[in-house]
C-alpha positions, 0 to 999 in steps of 0.5 A: 500500500502506498504512502498515502494519506486522505483527508476526509472533510475540507473545512478548517482543521481537515484544510489546515492538517493536509497544510501541515503533513505537506511541510513535514519531512518526507510528506506522503501523498495528500488527498483531501476531500470536499463534500462539495464538487463546486467547493473542491474545484474552487480550492483546487483552482484557487489553492486556497480555502476562501471559506474555511482557512483563507489567507492559507496558500494550499501546497499544489502537492495536496490533490483536492477531490470530491470523490470519496473513491478517489480521495481513499484509493490507496490510503494507508491512513484515513483522517476524517475532519467532518463535525461530530454530529457527521462522523458516524454517517461518514464513516459509514460511507467509507466503508464502502471505498477503503479498510485502511486505519482511521482516525478523526478529529471529531471533538463531541459525542455521537448518536448511539441507539441504546440509552441514553442515546449518545456516546463516544465516538470511538465505542460506536466506530470501532466496531463498525470498521474493520482497522484500528481507530483513534482520534486526534485531540489537544489545543490546536487552533487549525489557523495556527496549524496551518501558519505552522506555530507552535502546536502540540497535540495528543492521539489515542486509539484501539490500538497502540501501533496506530497511535504511534505511526500517527503520531510519527507522521504528525510530528514535524515543523512547529507540531509536536505529538504525544500519545495517550493510551486513554482513549475514552479520558481523551474523547471526554475532554475533547467534547465538554471542553466546548460546553466549558468554553461557552460558559467561559465566553458567557461569564466574559460576556456578562463582564464577571472578569478573570477570577470568574473565568479561571474559577469555571476552567478549574470546576468545569476540568474537575466535573470533566474528570468525573465525566471521564471517570464514570465512563472508564477514562482516567482523571490524570488525563484530563490534566494533559493536552486533550483536557487542561490544555485544549480547555484553556485554549477554548476557553480564552482563545479569541478563535474559539468559536464556542467561547463566542458563542457564549460572549453572545449570549453573555451579551443578550444576542439571541443563540440563533443569530449568533450561530447564524453568523458564526460560519462554522459549527460550534460543537459545544451547543450539541455536546451541551445536550448530549453531556446533559444526557450522560451525566443524568444517565451516570448520575455524574454531577456537572453543575456547570455544564448543566448551567450551559444546557439550560442557558441554551435549551431551556432559555435560562438567562445566562446571569440567573444561571451564574446566579443559580452556580454562585447559591450551590453550598461549597463541597471539598474541591478535590472529590 
């Protein structure tokens, strides 16, 4: 099999990773798949993804296509770069085209047939895929990766050899790739940090200051750890790149879409208007509902995530949600 990497999804992250891989020593053959044929033609002709990653030159070595058979032909690795909600659907489609190892960039939960109706992606994807699967996670704004700014990420997989192989492929230029053996903890951190970024943005939008944001990040990390443990992951994973690292970035970075959702809500803007103005998917909105469902089913106390859920789905004013959090009786810090 040739050394070919197919990146399925030509959004900001998929495009950025393709650009990065074109710069590593001995780059593989690279194919970037866009769902819309017109978009694929436009990206290929302009050598720029004007909609999702403007200003970044796409090297000519990256073949941009809209045919999945063409994208995956002879591929030794598939990287899916779609939103979490589209992950299982595209994986099902890919089964007709390839059996290569598969990893994804999505950070969120996916739909499940069994109660509570949502699950970690690897628990749904792994049983339907003939080769090992895994996730690429960690603090990584697409624009900064594309611009070759220093970045560190984490890879976890159902097979240790796959995680090591993907890490070796990705290391290079200004990007460092580490390996984790806790796939559950890695995925929980990547999903829940988006919910907490909405909370942090709302706090900032309300003008509550730096102290409040720091408290939200810290206590949010604690409840993320409780969920990870309840699902079979390890709490210490949440102190790493896919936990604390990604959480800090998403809660404080101006490029964070989920933080921008929270900022708008804190300033009194309507959710529909905020989402319409983003131009990208804010994974935290769907992740808030999924986290609410999982936490309820597992009996995990996640008050910050629950407050975000109520703001998004029960029309609770953000200020009232914060007041409800402050009114809670504090317990031991570490439990």
